[in-house]
Backbone bond lengths (Angstrom), bond angles and torsions (degrees), N, CA, C in turn:
res aa  C-N    CA-C-N  psi(-1)  N-CA   C-N-CA  omega(-1)  CA-C   N-CA-C  phi
1 X - - - 1.505 - - 1.484 107.92 -
2 X 1.403 110.03 140.08 1.542 117.45 -174.36 1.438 111.19 -57.63
3 X 1.263 120.05 135.46 1.485 123.32 -173.22 1.573 108.18 -66.10
4 X 1.277 119.60 -25.68 1.418 116.30 -176.39 1.614 109.19 -75.47
5 X 1.348 117.56 -17.42 1.419 122.84 172.96 1.705 110.58 -95.55
6 X 1.327 116.89 -34.94 1.416 115.14 -177.33 1.505 114.77 -69.65
7 X 1.365 119.88 -36.22 1.395 123.49 -176.97 1.602 108.11 -67.61
8 X 1.313 122.59 -54.73 1.518 119.69 179.80 1.436 105.38 -58.04
9 X 1.416 121.78 -39.86 1.537 121.20 -174.98 1.481 104.89 -62.10
10 X 1.269 122.96 -41.54 1.451 125.48 -174.72 1.589 112.14 -65.56
11 X 1.282 106.73 -40.58 1.766 114.77 178.74 1.623 106.91 -64.39
12 X 1.328 110.51 -45.93 1.475 114.01 -179.01 1.521 110.66 -62.94
13 X 1.321 120.35 -35.87 1.492 124.37 179.00 1.544 107.06 -68.65
14 X 1.333 118.84 -51.33 1.349 117.32 177.35 1.538 116.71 -60.08
15 X 1.287 117.31 -36.81 1.526 118.43 173.42 1.585 109.04 -61.18
16 X 1.190 111.53 -45.92 1.585 115.11 179.61 1.573 112.48 -59.11
17 X 1.285 113.42 -42.37 1.462 121.46 -179.34 1.509 107.66 -65.11
18 X 1.290 119.04 -43.85 1.445 124.16 179.12 1.432 112.06 -55.38
19 X 1.345 118.58 -42.57 1.477 122.99 179.88 1.484 108.74 -70.37
20 X 1.329 119.46 -41.17 1.512 123.35 177.52 1.545 109.08 -60.99
21 X 1.332 120.99 -44.45 1.382 125.58 -175.13 1.590 108.80 -65.30
22 X 1.393 114.29 -42.93 1.449 119.67 -176.68 1.638 104.53 -69.47
23 X 1.274 124.17 -40.78 1.443 123.48 176.58 1.490 106.23 -63.12
24 X 1.281 122.72 -41.33 1.579 120.21 -177.34 1.588 112.11 -59.36
25 X 1.450 108.22 -43.53 1.474 111.25 -175.84 1.633 106.48 -64.12
26 X 1.252 117.26 -39.16 1.434 118.79 177.26 1.377 117.53 -64.60
27 X 1.262 117.57 -35.29 1.433 130.32 -175.56 1.749 110.72 -70.30
28 X 1.298 110.94 -41.30 1.419 114.96 -175.00 1.537 110.83 -103.15
29 X 1.256 123.54 0.04 1.388 122.54 -178.65 1.510 107.00 -82.85
30 X 1.476 114.68 135.74 1.341 117.02 177.93 1.522 117.88 -97.19
31 X 1.256 110.58 -8.58 1.583 119.01 179.20 1.381 106.16 -138.28
32 X 1.428 116.33 157.91 1.497 121.02 176.07 1.512 106.45 -89.61
33 X 1.326 108.28 119.25 1.550 114.39 176.60 1.518 107.81 -94.65
34 X 1.315 112.58 96.46 1.475 117.53 -175.88 1.453 119.75 -58.18
35 X 1.379 116.24 -35.79 1.441 123.84 176.31 1.598 110.39 -64.38
36 X 1.172 114.76 -45.38 1.570 121.85 -178.95 1.437 104.52 -65.17
37 X 1.304 120.72 -51.82 1.449 126.50 -175.13 1.575 107.89 -59.08
38 X 1.323 116.17 -51.73 1.483 117.76 175.08 1.585 114.24 -55.93
39 X 1.228 114.44 -35.00 1.514 117.48 -178.02 1.479 110.28 -72.01
40 X 1.442 112.03 -43.86 1.450 118.49 179.19 1.612 115.22 -63.03
41 X 1.347 111.55 -40.76 1.440 117.51 -179.97 1.580 110.92 -72.60
42 X 1.340 118.16 -35.85 1.445 118.93 168.50 1.403 116.16 -55.74
43 X 1.429 115.78 -48.61 1.421 121.92 -175.86 1.563 107.02 -60.77
44 X 1.317 120.07 -49.30 1.435 127.51 -178.84 1.472 107.56 -56.95
45 X 1.267 117.72 -49.02 1.615 121.42 177.85 1.490 106.61 -56.66
46 X 1.276 120.19 -52.80 1.446 125.67 -175.23 1.555 112.82 -56.89
47 X 1.350 117.77 -42.95 1.441 122.53 174.83 1.654 111.12 -64.28
48 X 1.365 115.16 -44.82 1.391 117.98 176.74 1.506 115.50 -59.40
49 X 1.360 115.26 -45.94 1.516 123.13 179.28 1.469 106.56 -64.29
50 X 1.328 119.95 -36.09 1.577 118.12 -178.63 1.566 108.61 -71.63
51 X 1.325 113.85 -42.74 1.500 116.38 179.95 1.597 110.54 -62.46
52 X 1.431 109.26 -37.66 1.601 108.25 -175.48 1.399 110.16 -65.71
53 X 1.457 114.62 -47.40 1.547 119.80 -170.09 1.557 107.54 -74.93
54 X 1.314 120.75 -49.50 1.397 120.60 -172.05 1.512 116.62 -78.09
55 X 1.328 121.01 -29.82 1.420 124.49 -177.16 1.494 111.73 -108.99
56 X 1.349 119.97 -67.09 1.333 127.64 -176.89 1.459 117.13 -58.27
57 X 1.371 121.53 -48.50 1.414 132.45 -173.54 1.682 101.38 -66.59
58 X 1.334 114.94 -48.14 1.505 118.46 -166.46 1.595 103.48 -70.14
59 X 1.385 115.16 -41.66 1.561 116.54 -175.94 1.533 110.74 -69.46
60 X 1.384 116.50 -32.60 1.364 120.59 173.37 1.501 114.96 -62.60
61 X 1.302 110.33 -48.84 1.461 115.10 178.58 1.571 115.20 -62.41
62 X 1.241 114.43 -39.20 1.531 118.64 175.51 1.572 109.07 -62.01
63 X 1.292 118.14 -45.16 1.478 118.89 -173.75 1.634 108.63 -68.55
64 X 1.449 114.34 -44.78 1.371 116.67 -175.89 1.491 112.00 -72.14
65 X 1.334 121.99 -29.27 1.486 124.96 173.59 1.464 112.09 -61.50
66 X 1.444 108.13 -42.44 1.496 111.47 -174.14 1.523 106.83 -69.13
67 X 1.277 119.14 -32.43 1.564 120.42 174.66 1.367 118.81 -71.02
68 X 1.352 113.15 -54.35 1.476 120.23 -172.32 1.601 120.31 -107.29
69 X 1.350 113.86 -3.02 1.391 117.93 178.58 1.545 107.60 101.04
70 X 1.442 112.18 168.58 1.471 115.70 -173.32 1.487 113.84 -62.56
71 X 1.249 123.66 -57.68 1.453 128.68 -175.98 1.506 111.20 -57.10
72 X 1.315 115.73 -54.03 1.424 116.49 -172.87 1.603 109.65 -72.95
73 X 1.232 118.45 -38.27 1.449 123.04 175.70 1.482 116.62 -60.82
74 X 1.389 119.21 -42.15 1.527 123.35 171.54 1.607 109.59 -67.92
75 X 1.285 118.42 -40.08 1.443 119.16 -179.30 1.540 111.82 -69.48
76 X 1.325 116.65 -34.81 1.440 119.68 -178.62 1.607 106.36 -72.05
77 X 1.337 116.35 -40.32 1.418 120.82 175.68 1.464 118.90 -57.91
78 X 1.289 118.44 -41.91 1.461 128.08 176.12 1.455 110.92 -65.56
79 X 1.477 111.86 -46.75 1.557 121.99 -171.98 1.571 104.57 -62.33
80 X 1.299 115.41 -50.41 1.497 119.29 -178.80 1.415 113.77 -66.09
81 X 1.312 119.58 -38.93 1.543 122.81 179.23 1.525 107.53 -58.71
82 X 1.324 116.72 -64.41 1.445 120.29 -172.75 1.606 113.94 -72.96
83 X 1.430 119.48 -21.86 1.310 123.32 173.17 1.540 104.10 -67.35
84 X 1.228 121.49 -41.80 1.586 121.12 -176.37 1.525 106.09 -60.66
85 X 1.388 116.58 -43.88 1.506 115.62 177.39 1.418 116.01 -59.04
86 X 1.373 117.72 -38.58 1.417 123.95 -179.99 1.502 110.13 -72.81
87 X 1.252 116.25 -32.46 1.533 117.43 174.39 1.532 115.25 -60.65
88 X 1.422 106.37 -50.36 1.437 115.53 177.27 1.635 111.01 -55.95
89 X 1.340 115.80 -44.91 1.497 118.38 178.89 1.629 109.21 -57.14
90 X 1.413 113.35 -42.10 1.466 116.28 -178.78 1.501 111.26 -61.38
91 X 1.345 113.85 -50.36 1.424 117.83 -176.96 1.500 112.43 -58.46
92 X 1.369 116.05 -35.64 1.459 118.92 -176.36 1.510 111.12 -71.84
93 X 1.377 112.51 -29.83 1.467 116.68 176.28 1.574 113.24 -74.57
94 X 1.424 117.78 -28.32 1.401 121.18 -173.98 1.563 109.28 -88.26
95 X 1.271 118.87 -22.57 1.505 118.18 177.49 1.390 111.84 -58.70
96 X 1.262 123.93 129.87 1.657 124.44 178.89 1.551 102.54 -61.94
97 X 1.363 107.30 144.77 1.375 118.65 -178.39 1.472 114.64 -55.11
98 X 1.467 115.26 -39.11 1.510 116.68 -177.51 1.559 110.75 -66.32
99 X 1.357 118.84 -28.61 1.435 119.34 -174.04 1.624 104.39 -93.32
100 X 1.268 121.41 -7.64 1.443 118.86 -175.61 1.585 110.27 -76.50
101 X 1.250 117.78 127.49 1.542 117.71 -175.71 1.617 108.33 -74.48
102 X 1.374 119.39 -4.62 1.417 117.39 -178.62 1.529 104.74 -99.29
103 X 1.218 122.08 2.71 1.473 120.18 177.16 1.495 115.32 -52.32
104 X 1.334 115.82 -48.84 1.467 117.52 177.89 1.578 106.44 -109.34
105 X 1.274 113.04 135.81 1.463 122.39 -170.26 1.535 111.50 -101.00
106 X 1.288 117.67 -12.34 1.540 118.01 173.49 1.537 113.01 -163.95
107 X 1.272 114.91 164.64 1.431 118.29 176.46 1.533 113.91 -59.82
108 X 1.279 114.96 -38.94 1.525 120.01 177.89 1.594 108.97 -57.25
109 X 1.350 112.50 -46.88 1.512 114.25 175.84 1.334 116.53 -58.77
110 X 1.285 122.95 -40.51 1.427 134.04 -176.12 1.592 105.47 -68.21
111 X 1.276 115.24 -42.20 1.479 119.06 176.31 1.529 114.13 -63.72
112 X 1.404 113.03 -48.16 1.433 117.20 176.79 1.526 115.76 -60.37
113 X 1.288 110.85 -36.34 1.536 119.70 -175.45 1.540 106.99 -65.04
114 X 1.382 115.51 -46.28 1.515 124.00 -171.10 1.598 101.71 -72.38
115 X 1.292 119.03 -47.35 1.484 114.35 -173.91 1.424 116.44 -74.75
116 X 1.332 119.48 -23.66 1.564 126.14 169.05 1.524 102.94 -68.51
117 X 1.250 128.45 -38.95 1.452 129.12 -179.19 1.580 110.07 -65.10
118 X 1.294 111.89 -48.28 1.496 118.17 175.17 1.395 115.13 -58.27
119 X 1.414 122.71 -49.31 1.273 126.55 179.41 1.604 115.17 -65.15
120 X 1.357 112.73 -30.87 1.516 118.50 171.99 1.456 113.93 -69.40
121 X 1.276 120.20 -38.68 1.438 127.10 -171.73 1.646 117.34 -89.49
122 X 1.342 109.03 -28.47 1.567 119.03 -168.94 1.547 105.61 -120.64
123 X 1.370 109.46 126.52 1.378 118.71 -172.18 1.528 103.58 -82.72
124 X 1.444 114.18 162.16 1.505 120.36 178.60 1.528 109.97 -52.52
125 X 1.375 122.64 -42.39 1.435 128.59 -162.96 1.586 106.29 -103.08
126 X 1.411 119.25 4.87 1.435 122.49 172.04 1.505 116.18 -72.67
127 X 1.176 120.66 175.13 1.563 121.87 177.32 1.502 104.37 -115.47
128 X 1.382 114.50 121.58 1.463 125.68 174.66 1.470 113.14 -101.54
129 X 1.161 121.29 135.14 1.620 127.18 172.38 1.460 105.67 -118.42
130 X 1.373 116.30 117.34 1.496 121.51 170.18 1.495 107.69 -98.00
131 X 1.265 116.68 122.23 1.459 120.30 -174.71 1.517 115.14 -92.86
132 X 1.319 113.79 48.23 1.414 123.06 170.32 1.448 118.26 94.97
133 X 1.452 121.94 162.73 1.308 127.75 179.43 1.518 108.80 53.68
134 X 1.393 111.79 63.02 1.604 122.21 -176.56 1.682 99.49 -75.93
135 X 1.372 115.10 -36.10 1.507 114.19 175.56 1.462 102.58 -142.48
136 X 1.319 114.41 178.17 1.525 126.66 179.91 1.543 110.24 -146.91
137 X 1.431 108.18 108.48 1.498 116.77 176.78 1.514 110.26 62.94
138 X 1.413 119.35 29.33 1.474 117.92 -177.47 1.506 105.67 -105.68
139 X 1.401 112.45 140.54 1.611 116.36 179.08 1.476 108.41 -60.43
140 X 1.402 112.62 143.78 1.426 117.82 -175.15 1.471 114.80 -50.54
141 X 1.304 120.84 -44.05 1.545 126.94 -178.04 1.589 103.48 -50.93
142 X 1.254 119.67 -53.64 1.462 123.58 -169.59 1.621 106.44 -71.30
143 X 1.269 121.18 -34.04 1.490 121.75 172.09 1.609 109.28 -59.07
144 X 1.343 112.48 -50.19 1.465 115.63 178.87 1.495 116.43 -58.19
145 X 1.377 114.89 -38.67 1.452 119.32 170.70 1.543 115.04 -63.30
146 X 1.310 116.55 -35.64 1.449 114.23 176.71 1.458 111.88 -68.61
147 X 1.382 117.98 -42.99 1.579 118.52 175.02 1.477 108.97 -57.92
148 X 1.357 123.18 -37.65 1.500 122.17 -173.84 1.579 105.06 -68.15
149 X 1.232 119.83 -21.50 1.622 118.50 -176.78 1.469 109.79 -85.71
150 X 1.420 117.15 -9.96 1.452 115.74 167.37 1.516 118.64 -87.46
151 X 1.388 113.59 119.72 1.593 115.53 -163.74 1.442 109.62 -69.44
152 X 1.333 120.17 -29.68 1.573 121.10 -174.67 1.596 107.38 -57.89
153 X 1.297 115.08 132.13 1.324 120.66 171.70 1.448 127.35 -83.33
154 X 1.348 109.11 -21.25 1.535 117.67 178.59 1.468 116.60 -105.45
155 X 1.296 117.00 80.99 1.408 126.43 -170.12 1.616 112.90 -114.21
156 X 1.310 106.22 116.86 1.485 110.15 176.09 1.598 114.28 -102.35
157 X 1.332 119.09 136.58 1.470 114.57 176.76 1.500 111.39 -107.74
158 X 1.355 111.23 123.55 1.560 112.03 177.27 1.589 99.99 -93.51
159 X 1.271 122.29 111.05 1.373 124.14 -173.66 1.518 120.69 -61.41
160 X 1.323 110.45 135.01 1.510 118.06 -177.89 1.571 107.85 -109.90
161 X 1.335 117.48 -176.50 1.370 124.00 -174.07 1.418 119.76 -70.24
162 X 1.411 113.55 -15.72 1.406 121.72 179.76 1.540 111.18 -109.22
163 X 1.249 124.28 1.54 1.411 128.23 171.72 1.495 112.43 -77.80
164 X 1.429 112.58 138.09 1.385 119.45 175.65 1.550 109.63 -77.96
165 X 1.423 108.74 -171.71 1.552 113.70 178.03 1.533 106.71 -89.01
166 X 1.325 108.72 95.33 1.483 114.47 -178.21 1.553 109.78 -80.88
167 X 1.296 118.30 -4.22 1.520 118.45 172.84 1.388 116.60 -95.42
168 X 1.354 117.35 9.97 1.582 122.41 175.35 1.493 103.79 -67.40
169 X 1.371 113.43 137.77 1.505 120.40 178.31 1.612 109.20 -57.95
170 X 1.333 117.96 -31.07 1.349 114.43 -175.27 1.636 116.15 -89.48
171 X 1.288 112.79 6.78 1.424 121.18 178.42 1.573 112.00 -98.72
172 X 1.349 116.57 135.68 1.532 118.03 -177.91 1.492 105.47 -55.96
173 X 1.323 111.85 139.58 1.484 123.40 -179.14 1.590 108.04 -89.34
174 X 1.305 111.59 81.05 1.595 115.15 -176.97 1.515 115.60 -100.48
175 X 1.314 112.58 2.77 1.559 119.27 176.13 1.424 109.57 -112.89
176 X 1.389 110.29 148.75 1.447 112.15 172.05 1.594 112.82 -76.39
177 X 1.252 111.12 -26.53 1.604 117.00 174.57 1.438 108.23 -158.89
178 X 1.373 115.77 149.24 1.366 124.27 173.93 1.475 116.37 -121.69
179 X 1.288 126.63 117.06 1.480 128.90 -171.88 1.574 111.85 -126.80
180 X 1.174 114.45 157.74 1.381 122.51 168.13 1.606 115.57 -94.18
181 X 1.432 107.15 -19.46 1.400 112.11 -177.65 1.470 106.56 -167.16
182 X 1.417 121.25 138.61 1.513 115.37 -178.24 1.475 107.62 -145.75
183 X 1.430 114.54 144.80 1.485 121.41 173.39 1.424 104.92 -117.45
184 X 1.403 113.74 141.31 1.398 124.66 174.35 1.569 111.06 -117.95
185 X 1.378 112.90 120.21 1.495 121.75 -166.05 1.555 112.72 -51.25
186 X 1.228 122.73 156.12 1.596 121.10 -172.10 1.517 112.25 -62.57
187 X 1.354 120.27 -25.15 1.417 119.33 -175.95 1.458 115.77 -63.65
188 X 1.295 122.81 -10.36 1.429 130.71 -179.61 1.580 116.23 -79.44
189 X 1.390 108.31 -35.20 1.497 116.01 -171.01 1.551 107.90 -125.99
190 X 1.207 118.72 62.93 1.452 124.32 174.10 1.595 109.99 45.89
191 X 1.297 112.95 46.68 1.469 117.97 166.34 1.512 109.06 92.75
192 X 1.417 120.85 2.63 1.423 126.13 -176.87 1.449 109.16 -104.67
193 X 1.208 118.29 125.93 1.554 124.61 167.30 1.529 110.84 -58.26
194 X 1.293 125.25 139.97 1.303 123.35 167.56 1.525 111.40 -110.84
195 X 1.360 115.11 126.21 1.474 117.19 -177.96 1.468 109.61 -114.35
196 X 1.271 122.83 122.23 1.496 125.07 -166.72 1.615 107.76 -118.09
197 X 1.266 113.53 130.66 1.435 122.07 173.51 1.478 110.30 -154.90
198 X 1.378 116.36 151.97 1.443 113.42 178.93 1.515 111.84 -70.76
199 X 1.423 113.39 -23.21 1.539 114.83 -174.16 1.621 105.33 -107.51
200 X 1.461 112.66 141.77 1.423 110.51 176.69 1.521 112.81 -70.27
201 X 1.355 114.37 157.17 1.376 118.21 -176.86 1.580 107.60 -120.72
202 X 1.352 114.31 152.62 1.416 117.84 170.81 1.538 115.42 -84.49
203 X 1.321 115.61 -27.17 1.374 125.39 176.83 1.538 111.58 -142.73
204 X 1.327 115.36 144.29 1.461 116.05 -171.77 1.593 111.36 -151.12
205 X 1.253 123.21 158.48 1.413 123.35 -176.72 1.422 112.13 -58.55
206 X 1.317 125.17 121.50 1.308 134.20 -175.75 1.487 120.37 81.46
207 X 1.212 113.16 5.29 1.541 114.70 -176.31 1.560 114.71 -53.85
208 X 1.326 115.41 -36.44 1.526 115.14 174.88 1.509 113.37 -69.30
209 X 1.357 115.68 -19.03 1.561 124.10 -175.98 1.505 109.92 -99.20
210 X 1.331 124.86 14.43 1.322 123.51 175.80 1.634 116.19 93.82
211 X 1.419 112.12 7.12 1.428 111.76 -178.64 1.618 113.71 -66.13
212 X 1.270 112.90 142.55 1.516 111.52 -179.30 1.513 114.81 -103.79
213 X 1.305 116.07 127.06 1.487 122.46 -176.21 1.397 109.37 -93.16
214 X 1.540 117.47 118.68 1.571 119.82 -175.35 1.530 99.50 -114.81
215 X 1.314 114.40 136.91 1.543 122.33 -173.16 1.541 108.43 -151.43
216 X 1.192 119.29 172.89 1.473 133.78 167.64 1.441 116.27 -124.88
217 X 1.321 118.46 -130.50 1.433 125.74 168.49 1.609 121.24 74.60
218 X 1.322 109.13 -48.64 1.476 112.95 -167.96 1.497 115.24 -83.53
219 X 1.382 118.01 -2.11 1.546 118.48 172.66 1.419 113.35 52.82
220 X 1.284 120.71 45.27 1.458 122.58 170.24 1.350 115.65 -60.61
221 X 1.276 125.89 145.62 1.510 126.40 171.23 1.511 113.60 -102.42
222 X 1.359 110.92 107.63 1.558 116.41 -173.79 1.578 107.35 88.20
223 X 1.341 106.75 -171.79 1.444 113.68 -176.83 1.508 118.98 -99.30
224 X 1.372 110.07 20.29 1.540 115.89 -175.60 1.524 111.07 -56.78
225 X 1.369 116.97 -46.86 1.430 118.70 -175.01 1.507 108.67 -60.68
226 X 1.382 110.87 -49.11 1.566 108.68 -176.11 1.529 110.48 -70.43
227 X 1.375 122.75 -25.26 1.433 120.72 177.66 1.552 109.90 -67.63
228 X 1.220 116.10 -35.84 1.528 122.82 178.19 1.457 113.25 -61.66
229 X 1.430 115.46 -41.93 1.350 118.65 176.35 1.593 110.98 -66.34
230 X 1.142 115.46 -40.30 1.564 124.90 -171.47 1.610 109.50 -72.02
231 X 1.306 112.20 -33.84 1.526 120.95 -172.10 1.419 115.60 -94.81
232 X 1.240 121.48 8.13 1.408 125.66 176.40 1.494 109.84 -74.74
233 X 1.365 121.02 159.91 1.439 125.28 -177.02 1.665 103.40 -61.69
234 X 1.302 118.07 -39.86 1.438 121.90 174.51 1.537 105.39 -111.48
235 X 1.278 124.83 97.32 1.461 124.47 -176.75 1.573 112.35 -51.84
236 X 1.301 115.53 147.56 1.487 122.03 176.42 1.494 98.42 -110.21
237 X 1.288 113.96 117.96 1.558 119.28 173.60 1.474 113.53 -83.60
238 X 1.439 113.17 71.92 1.379 120.36 -179.74 1.619 99.86 -132.27
239 X 1.381 115.10 135.57 1.487 120.16 -171.04 1.426 105.27 -140.74
240 X 1.444 111.16 131.39 1.454 122.33 176.45 1.478 105.60 -87.63
241 X 1.358 120.19 112.47 1.487 121.15 178.69 1.523 109.11 -93.69
242 X 1.230 119.41 11.83 1.517 120.32 -178.24 1.501 108.99 -58.64
243 X 1.237 109.33 150.65 1.645 116.35 -179.01 1.356 111.31 -60.54
244 X 1.450 121.88 -41.38 1.459 129.99 -172.99 1.610 107.69 -70.24
245 X 1.301 117.82 -18.17 1.361 117.79 179.68 1.474 111.81 -101.65
246 X 1.278 116.00 0.47 1.505 121.08 179.55 1.577 113.81 -136.06
247 X 1.253 119.95 47.55 1.329 129.77 -179.64 1.546 113.97 41.50
248 X 1.372 111.56 41.20 1.492 120.40 169.82 1.518 107.06 64.53
249 X 1.386 120.12 34.81 1.269 120.85 179.51 1.498 111.57 -131.98
250 X 1.403 122.42 151.77 1.576 114.59 178.21 1.520 105.89 -72.39
251 X 1.357 104.99 169.81 1.546 111.43 -177.87 1.523 106.41 -127.51
252 X 1.299 114.22 129.82 1.618 120.61 -177.05 1.545 108.38 -81.32
253 X 1.385 103.09 165.82 1.599 109.31 173.86 1.446 115.01 -57.36
254 X 1.523 110.24 -49.51 1.365 121.85 -178.28 1.640 110.82 -56.32
255 X 1.226 117.13 -40.94 1.495 120.23 -179.61 1.491 111.26 -63.74
256 X 1.471 119.98 -40.93 1.371 123.53 -176.98 1.505 105.43 -72.22
257 X 1.310 122.75 -41.07 1.439 116.76 -178.76 1.506 111.16 -67.05
258 X 1.406 120.09 -37.01 1.496 124.56 174.90 1.461 108.05 -62.10
259 X 1.315 118.88 -39.40 1.526 116.90 -176.15 1.501 110.32 -58.80
260 X 1.494 120.47 -40.13 1.395 119.39 -178.45 1.539 109.91 -92.45
261 X 1.323 117.35 7.42 1.445 115.14 175.10 1.478 111.62 75.08
262 X 1.414 117.28 32.72 1.540 118.03 -177.66 1.498 111.13 -107.62
């Protein structure tokens, strides 16, 4: 193979492998290694700064100088370079905190925020339903410790695709009940049956009679999916109770009924 083709192809391959390796580390890591993350981000930032100053900046200066002359070319290069940095800063400030990927800095911070919200909203003797994916690829002992930090004593897990076999006799019994699917009779929610599953359904028991379908799984950002269901000409009583759809807070029965105006 011609060296003028082989070398760029090799660089492209290495760049792709680096992305894959980084993704694999994030996928299999059970904890946030802050020191390793800081080193990796610092290295990435250093590479980008090097490329920006040594290659992009110099090439831009050459092209603009040839087009506009030395003084105007250098001035335009500097202005565009630092103007881009300023623009990125402004965008970062304007993006709402809920949509900002930098809002949570570690898995531990996210767990702490979620558990604090649960303990603030749910009393010890209330009944809490977790609609699946309590943890993801977390060792059993750590999952048990997370459950122990939730003060509510009456917790039912509706199993999701990332939940293990909590009904195994060798596994600590930390749940009041474990189900794949659950219905609550109409008398609990102003005459509306509650149908609970980790997965959203197109049709469910009692849908035509006002039954409300509660689910997770789809990881919607904000309440857009729920609002679309509510604001149709004929509302669909299906509600995503996932944390990422509800500002990382649990949702009560009364909040759901109020959302649909019931």
